[in-house]
C-alpha positions as CSV (number, residue, x, y, z in Angstrom):
1,M,55.7,134.7,134.1
2,S,52.1,135.3,132.9
3,T,49.1,133.0,134.7
4,E,48.4,131.9,131.0
5,L,51.8,130.8,130.6
6,K,52.4,129.0,134.0
7,D,49.2,126.8,133.6
8,R,50.2,126.0,130.2
9,A,53.6,124.8,131.6
10,N,51.7,123.1,134.6
11,L,49.4,121.3,132.6
12,I,52.1,120.1,130.2
13,I,54.2,118.8,133.2
14,A,51.2,117.0,134.9
15,V,50.2,115.6,131.5
16,L,53.6,114.2,130.8
17,N,54.4,112.7,134.0
18,S,50.6,111.4,134.2
19,K,50.9,110.0,137.5
20,D,47.3,110.5,138.6
21,D,48.4,111.6,142.0
22,K,46.6,114.4,143.7
23,T,49.1,117.2,142.8
24,D,49.0,116.4,139.2
25,I,44.9,116.6,139.0
26,A,45.0,119.9,140.8
27,A,47.4,121.2,138.6
28,V,45.3,119.8,135.4
29,K,42.1,121.2,136.7
30,Q,43.1,124.6,137.6
31,A,45.1,124.8,134.2
32,M,41.7,123.8,132.3
33,H,40.0,126.1,134.3
34,D,42.3,129.0,133.5
35,F,43.0,128.2,129.8
36,F,40.0,127.5,129.0
37,K,37.7,130.1,130.8
38,H,38.1,132.2,128.1
39,Q,35.1,132.4,125.8
40,E,37.5,132.6,122.4
41,W,39.9,129.6,123.5
42,M,38.2,126.9,120.9
43,D,39.3,129.5,118.5
44,D,42.9,128.9,119.7
45,E,44.3,125.5,117.8
46,N,47.0,125.1,120.4
47,A,44.0,125.1,123.2
48,I,42.5,122.7,120.9
49,V,45.7,120.0,121.0
50,L,45.9,121.1,124.7
51,L,42.5,120.0,125.3
52,S,42.7,116.6,123.2
53,N,46.2,115.6,125.2
54,S,44.5,116.6,128.6
55,I,41.8,114.3,128.5
56,R,42.4,111.5,131.2
57,K,40.1,109.4,133.3
58,D,40.1,111.6,136.4
59,N,39.4,114.5,134.5
60,L,36.6,113.5,132.0
61,N,33.9,115.1,133.3
62,D,35.6,118.2,133.6
63,V,36.4,118.0,129.9
64,T,33.1,117.4,128.3
65,P,33.3,117.1,124.6
66,L,32.8,121.0,124.6
67,V,34.0,121.3,120.6
68,M,30.9,119.6,119.8
69,I,28.8,122.2,120.6
70,K,31.2,124.7,118.4
71,Y,32.2,123.1,115.6
72,K,28.7,120.9,114.9
73,D,29.8,119.9,111.2
74,L,33.8,119.2,111.4
75,K,33.6,119.5,107.2
76,E,33.4,123.3,107.6
77,Q,37.0,123.6,109.3
78,S,40.2,123.3,107.7
79,L,41.8,120.0,107.5
80,I,44.3,121.1,109.8
81,K,41.5,121.8,112.3
82,Q,39.8,118.9,111.4
83,R,42.6,116.9,112.3
84,K,42.7,118.5,115.8
85,L,39.0,118.3,116.5
86,A,39.0,114.8,115.3
87,T,41.9,113.8,117.7
88,V,39.9,115.6,120.8
89,G,37.0,113.0,120.0
90,I,39.1,110.0,119.5
91,N,40.9,111.0,122.5
92,Y,37.6,111.2,124.6
93,L,36.4,107.6,123.2
94,Y,39.3,105.9,123.8
95,V,39.5,107.4,127.7
96,L,35.9,106.6,128.1
97,R,36.0,103.1,126.7
98,K,38.9,102.1,128.5
99,Y,37.8,103.2,131.9
100,F,34.4,104.0,132.0
101,M,32.6,101.2,129.8
102,D,28.8,102.0,130.4
103,S,29.2,105.0,128.6
104,D,27.2,103.8,125.2
105,K,25.1,106.8,124.8
106,V,27.9,109.3,125.3
107,A,30.4,107.4,123.2
108,F,27.7,107.3,120.0
109,K,27.3,111.5,120.7
110,I,30.6,111.7,120.2
111,L,30.9,109.1,117.4
112,S,28.0,110.9,115.7
113,W,29.8,114.4,115.8
114,L,33.0,112.9,114.2
115,E,30.9,111.4,111.3
116,S,31.0,114.5,110.1
117,L,34.9,114.3,109.2
118,A,35.4,115.1,105.5
119,T,36.2,112.3,103.3
120,D,40.0,112.9,102.6
121,P,43.1,111.0,102.7
122,E,44.8,113.5,104.9
123,L,41.9,112.1,107.7
124,C,41.7,108.9,106.7
125,L,43.6,107.5,110.2
126,L,40.9,109.3,112.2
127,R,38.2,107.9,110.1
128,E,39.3,104.4,110.8
129,L,39.5,105.2,114.5
130,T,36.1,106.5,114.6
131,L,35.0,103.5,112.6
132,Y,37.1,100.8,115.4
133,F,35.4,102.7,118.2
134,Y,32.0,103.0,116.7
135,F,32.5,98.8,115.9
136,I,33.4,98.2,119.6
137,Y,29.6,99.1,120.7
138,T,28.1,97.1,117.9
139,N,30.4,94.3,116.3
140,D,33.4,93.2,118.2
141,D,34.7,91.1,114.9
142,Q,34.3,94.3,112.8
143,A,36.5,96.0,115.6
144,K,39.1,93.1,115.7
145,G,39.4,93.4,112.1
146,I,40.4,97.6,112.0
147,K,42.5,96.6,114.8
148,L,44.4,94.3,112.3
149,I,44.4,96.4,109.7
150,L,45.8,99.1,111.6
151,D,48.6,96.7,112.9
152,Q,49.3,95.2,109.3
153,S,49.3,99.1,108.2
154,G,52.2,100.2,110.2
155,Y,50.2,101.1,113.1
156,K,51.1,98.7,115.9
157,K,51.5,100.8,118.6
158,I,48.2,102.4,118.2
159,S,46.6,99.2,117.3
160,D,48.3,97.6,120.6
161,D,47.2,100.7,122.9
162,L,43.1,100.7,121.7
163,P,41.1,99.4,124.4
164,D,38.5,96.7,123.5
């Protein structure tokens, strides 16, 4: 089995197990290092999905929002790629808010980047989550309103999982 396939498998297993023990941390770090070391990794949409799904509190510093450097204006990408890239940003904001409450400066950089999402019905949920995280830092009542709307719109699990 190739190193890349082995690393992907280890990364997927570690993320699915997410026990946060030292073995999982080591597996994720090694896979992230090997998989994302290639200069063109951001062109691979599967790598973007893996990056999004592997963001956890123990590797947040290792998984800085690298995609913001290459994809400065999300509107320039296809809707499919915008969705994947925005998911990276939303997951990053989720972990940042849930575990690192004093991270406003980094959060606003990511929020600013996510503002470049196209206005398209396919991206509506991601735009709404972006607004939610913006209001988390600026207006609690508005954030609670968005959470309620998500709950009433059939996104109860997403609403329940959002950090305050």
